[in-house]
FINUGU-686842 format. One line per 3 residues: their letters; for each residue x, y, z of N, C-alpha, C, O. Coordinates in steps of 0.05 Angstrom, whole numbers, plus 5000, padded with zeros to 4 digits. Layout:
BEGIN
a) X Y Z X Y Z X Y Z X Y Z  ... $
***
This chain:
BEGIN
msl) 4890 6354 3750 4860 6361 3763 4854 6338 3749 4866 6331 3728  4831 6321 3765 4815 6302 3746 4785 6308 3748 4773 6321 3765  4775 6298 3730 4745 6299 3715 4726 6282 3739 4734 6260 3745 $
skr) 4706 6291 3751 4688 6271 3760 4668 6250 3731 4662 6249 3707  4665 6241 3753 4650 6214 3737 4624 6226 3723 4618 6213 3703  4614 6240 3726 4584 6252 3719 4602 6275 3695 4594 6268 3673 $
sve) 4614 6288 3694 4631 6307 3684 4643 6294 3649 4640 6302 3626  4657 6270 3661 4661 6250 3636 4633 6243 3613 4628 6245 3589  4619 6234 3643 4598 6224 3628 4579 6244 3604 4566 6236 3585 $
mll) 4585 6271 3611 4571 6292 3597 4591 6291 3576 4587 6287 3552  4611 6295 3587 4631 6297 3554 4621 6284 3536 4613 6291 3514  4619 6253 3551 4611 6234 3520 4591 6238 3515 4586 6235 3491 $
dlv) 4569 6249 3532 4543 6243 3511 4549 6271 3485 4543 6270 3461  4560 6293 3499 4567 6316 3469 4577 6306 3454 4566 6307 3432  4603 6289 3457 4621 6279 3433 4602 6260 3420 4609 6256 3397 $
eik) 4585 6250 3425 4568 6225 3412 4542 6239 3396 4532 6232 3375  4536 6261 3412 4515 6282 3403 4525 6285 3375 4512 6278 3355  4557 6301 3376 4569 6314 3350 4568 6291 3331 4553 6291 3312 $
isy) 4583 6273 3336 4588 6248 3313 4566 6247 3300 4566 6252 3276  4545 6239 3313 4513 6229 3302 4508 6260 3278 4502 6259 3254  4514 6285 3294 4501 6306 3267 4527 6312 3253 4528 6333 3240 $
mdv) 4548 6296 3253 4572 6299 3231 4561 6294 3203 4544 6277 3197  4574 6317 3182 4562 6302 3144 4591 6305 3144 4605 6322 3155  4595 6289 3133 4634 6287 3126 4635 6292 3092 4628 6273 3078 $
adr) 4640 6311 3083 4639 6322 3058 4663 6329 3050 4663 6336 3027  4697 6333 3065 4719 6338 3058 4740 6320 3075 4734 6316 3099  4758 6312 3067 4785 6298 3087 4785 6317 3117 4788 6309 3140 $
eda) 4782 6345 3110 4787 6357 3144 4752 6345 3163 4745 6347 3187  4742 6337 3146 4715 6330 3158 4731 6310 3174 4739 6314 3197  4734 6286 3161 4730 6258 3162 4761 6260 3178 4772 6239 3174 $
rdl) 4773 6274 3190 4797 6275 3209 4784 6284 3229 4793 6272 3248  4763 6301 3238 4740 6313 3247 4735 6287 3263 4742 6279 3286  4720 6275 3242 4714 6254 3251 4730 6226 3272 4726 6214 3293 $
qvl) 4745 6226 3255 4765 6210 3274 4776 6215 3300 4777 6202 3321  4787 6241 3293 4792 6261 3328 4762 6252 3352 4763 6246 3375  4738 6256 3336 4725 6255 3360 4707 6224 3366 4691 6217 3383 $
era) 4717 6215 3350 4716 6177 3362 4740 6162 3372 4738 6140 3382  4767 6178 3369 4783 6178 3386 4774 6178 3419 4770 6161 3436  4773 6209 3417 4748 6220 3439 4732 6208 3455 4738 6204 3478 $
ree) 4711 6202 3445 4693 6187 3449 4711 6154 3460 4703 6141 3479  4729 6149 3448 4738 6116 3460 4756 6129 3486 4759 6112 3503  4764 6147 3490 4783 6149 3511 4760 6162 3534 4759 6153 3557 $
lrs) 4743 6182 3526 4727 6170 3551 4714 6161 3566 4712 6166 3590  4697 6135 3543 4700 6112 3545 4707 6091 3572 4693 6078 3588  4738 6095 3568 4757 6075 3585 4762 6095 3603 4780 6087 3617 $
lte) 4755 6118 3611 4757 6133 3637 4729 6124 3654 4724 6114 3676  4713 6136 3629 4680 6122 3658 4684 6086 3665 4671 6073 3680  4707 6076 3649 4703 6039 3657 4729 6033 3666 4738 6011 3661 $
tat) 4745 6052 3678 4764 6063 3697 4746 6067 3729 4742 6051 3747  4739 6090 3727 4715 6102 3746 4704 6082 3761 4704 6082 3786  4693 6062 3745 4669 6046 3755 4692 6025 3768 4686 6022 3791 $
ama) 4715 6011 3760 4733 5997 3765 4753 6001 3788 4769 5984 3797  4750 6025 3797 4765 6038 3823 4739 6041 3840 4745 6032 3862  4726 6045 3841 4704 6047 3857 4709 6036 3885 4722 6015 3883 $
pmp) 4705 6043 3907 4712 6033 3932 4685 6012 3936 4662 6020 3932  4691 5986 3945 4674 5967 3953 4659 5973 3976 4665 5981 3999  4636 5967 3963 4623 5975 4003 4636 5954 4023 4643 5932 4015 $
rra) 4638 5961 4048 4646 5942 4074 4619 5925 4071 4598 5935 4064  4624 5901 4077 4615 5886 4074 4600 5870 4113 4613 5861 4132  4574 5874 4110 4554 5868 4134 4579 5852 4155 4597 5837 4147 $
grp) 4574 5860 4187 4590 5830 4201 4585 5846 4227 4564 5859 4233  4610 5842 4240 4624 5847 4267 4631 5872 4260 4645 5877 4240  4619 5893 4280 4637 5913 4282 4662 5913 4292 4669 5900 4312 $
rla) 4678 5930 4277 4720 5936 4293 4716 5937 4314 4695 5944 4324  4736 5931 4326 4747 5938 4350 4765 5961 4355 4787 5964 4346  4753 5976 4369 4776 6011 4368 4798 5998 4377 4802 5978 4390 $
aa) 4815 6018 4365 4843 6006 4378 4846 6033 4394 4837 6056 4394  4865 6012 4412 4861 6030 4444 4887 6045 4443 4893 6060 4461 $
***
């Protein structure tokens, strides 16, 4: 199962909000922060991959001939 680009962007926003509100008080919090930062990078790479793999629009020109 794959996620839509919109879903990945929403998850990325949620992770970034969670990171911005984190208050690191102990080792467990520091580990959680590292996991969230790693998740943010993975989500960013997914959005970059989706953008890079987006189909190129057809260039304008003569219409193709229908195969007989």
